[in-house]
C-alpha positions in Angstrom: 0.0 0.0 0.0 1.2 3.5 -0.7 0.8 6.6 1.5 -0.1 9.1 -1.1 -3.4 10.0 -2.9 -4.4 8.2 -6.0 -3.4 9.7 -9.3 0.1 10.7 -8.3 1.8 7.7 -10.0 3.6 9.0 -13.2 2.9 7.5 -16.6 5.3 4.6 -17.2 4.7 4.4 -21.0 7.9 5.1 -23.1 8.3 8.1 -25.2 6.8 8.2 -28.7 8.7 6.7 -31.6 11.4 8.9 -33.0 12.1 10.8 -29.8 14.9 10.6 -27.3 12.8 11.1 -24.3 13.6 8.4 -21.7 10.7 6.4 -20.3 9.1 7.7 -17.2 9.4 5.2 -14.4 6.1 4.2 -12.7 5.5 2.3 -9.6 4.7 -1.3 -10.4 1.3 -2.6 -9.8 1.7 -6.3 -9.0 -1.5 -6.7 -7.1 -4.8 -5.1 -6.9 -5.4 -2.1 -4.6 -7.5 -4.3 -2.2 -4.9 -7.0 -2.0 -2.0 -4.5 -1.7 -3.8 -2.9 1.2 -3.5 -6.1 3.2 0.0 -6.9 1.9 1.9 -3.9 3.2 1.9 -1.4 6.1 -0.4 1.6 6.0 2.0 4.5 6.4 5.7 5.2 6.8 6.8 5.9 10.4 9.1 8.9 10.9 11.2 9.9 13.9 9.6 12.4 16.3 12.7 14.5 16.4 12.6 17.9 14.7 16.1 17.1 13.1 14.8 14.1 11.1 15.4 13.7 7.4 12.3 14.9 5.6 10.5 12.5 3.2 10.3 13.6 -0.4 7.0 14.0 -2.0 5.9 11.0 -4.1 4.6 7.5 -3.9 6.3 5.6 -1.0 5.8 1.8 -1.0 6.2 -0.3 2.1 7.1 -3.8 3.1 4.8 -6.6 4.2 3.8 -7.0 7.9 4.8 -10.6 7.5 8.4 -9.5 7.7 7.9 -8.7 11.4 6.5 -12.1 12.0 9.5 -13.8 10.3 11.9 -11.7 12.3 10.1 -12.5 15.5 10.3 -16.2 14.9 14.0 -16.2 13.9 15.1 -13.8 16.7 12.9 -15.7 19.2 14.6 -18.9 18.2 18.0 -17.3 18.8 16.8 -15.9 22.1 15.6 -19.4 23.2 19.1 -20.8 22.4 20.9 -18.1 24.4 18.6 -18.5 27.4 18.9 -22.3 27.4 22.7 -22.2 27.0 23.0 -19.7 29.8 20.8 -21.7 32.2 22.6 -25.0 31.4 26.1 -23.4 31.9 25.1 -21.5 35.1 22.8 -23.9 36.9 23.8 -27.4 35.6 27.5 -26.8 35.1 28.0 -24.1 37.8 29.7 -21.8 35.3 28.5 -18.6 37.0 30.3 -16.3 34.5 27.7 -17.4 31.9 25.2 -15.0 33.5 27.1 -12.0 32.2 27.3 -12.7 28.5 23.9 -14.5 28.6 22.2 -11.5 30.3 23.8 -9.0 27.8 22.8 -11.0 24.8 19.3 -11.6 26.2 18.8 -7.8 26.8 20.0 -7.0 23.3 17.7 -9.5 21.7 14.7 -8.4 23.7 15.3 -4.7 22.9 15.6 -5.6 19.2 12.3 -7.4 19.3 10.6 -4.5 21.1 11.6 -2.0 18.4 11.2 -4.3 15.4 7.6 -3.4 14.4 8.4 0.3 14.4 11.6 -0.2 12.5 9.8 -2.3 9.9 7.2 0.5 9.4 10.1 2.9 8.6 11.2 0.9 5.6 10.1 2.2 2.2 11.1 2.8 -1.3 10.1 5.3 -4.0 10.4 4.9 -7.8 11.4 8.2 -9.4 12.0 9.1 -13.0 15.8 8.5 -12.9 16.4 6.5 -9.7 15.0 4.4 -6.9 15.1 5.9 -3.4 15.3 3.6 -0.4 14.8 4.7 3.2 14.9 3.0 6.6 15.7 3.6 10.2 14.3 5.6 13.1 17.3 6.5 15.3 19.8 6.0 12.5 18.1 7.1 9.3 19.4 6.0 5.9 18.3 7.4 2.5 19.9 5.9 -0.6 19.2 6.8 -4.3 20.2 4.2 -6.8 20.2 5.4 -10.5 18.6 3.0 -12.8 21.4 3.2 -15.3 24.0 2.0 -12.7 22.1 -1.1 -11.6 24.2 -4.2 -12.6 22.3 -6.9 -10.8 18.8 -7.2 -9.3 18.6 -10.3 -7.1 15.7 -11.9 -5.1 16.6 -14.0 -2.1 14.4 -15.8 0.5 15.0 -18.3 3.2 12.7 -21.1 4.5 10.7 -18.8 6.7 10.4 -16.2 3.9 9.0 -18.9 1.6 6.6 -20.0 4.3 5.2 -16.5 4.6 5.5 -15.6 0.8 8.0 -12.7 1.2 11.4 -12.1 -0.3 14.3 -9.7 -0.2 15.2 -7.7 -3.3 18.8 -6.6 -3.7 20.3 -4.1 -6.1 24.0 -4.3 -6.9 25.7 -1.3 -8.6 29.3 -0.5 -9.8 29.9 1.1 -6.4 29.4 -1.5 -3.6 28.6 1.2 -1.1 25.4 2.1 -2.9 24.0 -1.5 -2.9 20.5 -1.7 -1.4 18.5 -4.6 -0.1 14.7 -4.2 0.5 13.5 -6.8 2.9 10.0 -8.2 3.4 8.5 -7.6 0.0 5.5 -9.8 -0.9 6.8 -12.4 -3.3 4.7 -11.2 -6.3 5.7 -7.6 -5.7 9.4 -8.6 -5.5 9.2 -10.4 -8.9 7.3 -7.7 -10.6 9.7 -5.0 -9.3 12.7 -7.0 -10.3 11.4 -7.4 -13.9 10.5 -3.7 -14.0 13.9 -2.5 -12.8 15.8 -4.8 -15.1 13.9 -3.4 -18.1 14.3 0.2 -17.1 18.0 -0.3 -16.3 18.6 -1.9 -19.6 16.9 0.9 -21.5 18.9 3.5 -19.6 22.2 1.8 -20.2 21.3 1.5 -23.9 20.6 5.2 -24.0 23.8 6.3 -22.4 
């Protein structure tokens, strides 16, 4: 689901024959509006601080809430292992030093799980005419603009839990490794449609250079 009014999506049709006008990039529409409303979060979350980075105007797309569920399961599994190992070492084997690293790791994992829903709602991407803008983060905000013409690889990855919940990660690789972007928690159909869309646009931009 997007958090802007209808009608703001630019026309994605290429320029007319015989012109050098590059195609205007439009947000892909992999699912219907009703299905997409259930597939993604409702609105991007921004920091409450007055010094936050301001979102640009345009269509911001978000990830699936299922991403939070997958992260809760995987992090909860790690938390269970840490707690079990700490209890076995401290109580059964009388290794009292285990309380210190075990307590620290447990506190970090619990804090991570507590802020995970808000962090997930801060993740979004926007398809502009010349580049894709990705943003994430509440305390540490990150905004990355990836030009279409510099995309060298668009990759989809998903683990066992991702496949179970029908989500995937979409990764863009450019000539500069520092500008690589990975969008997590996309609905599977959205990830595939966005991949094909970006590959086509990137190819057309490289051909026009």
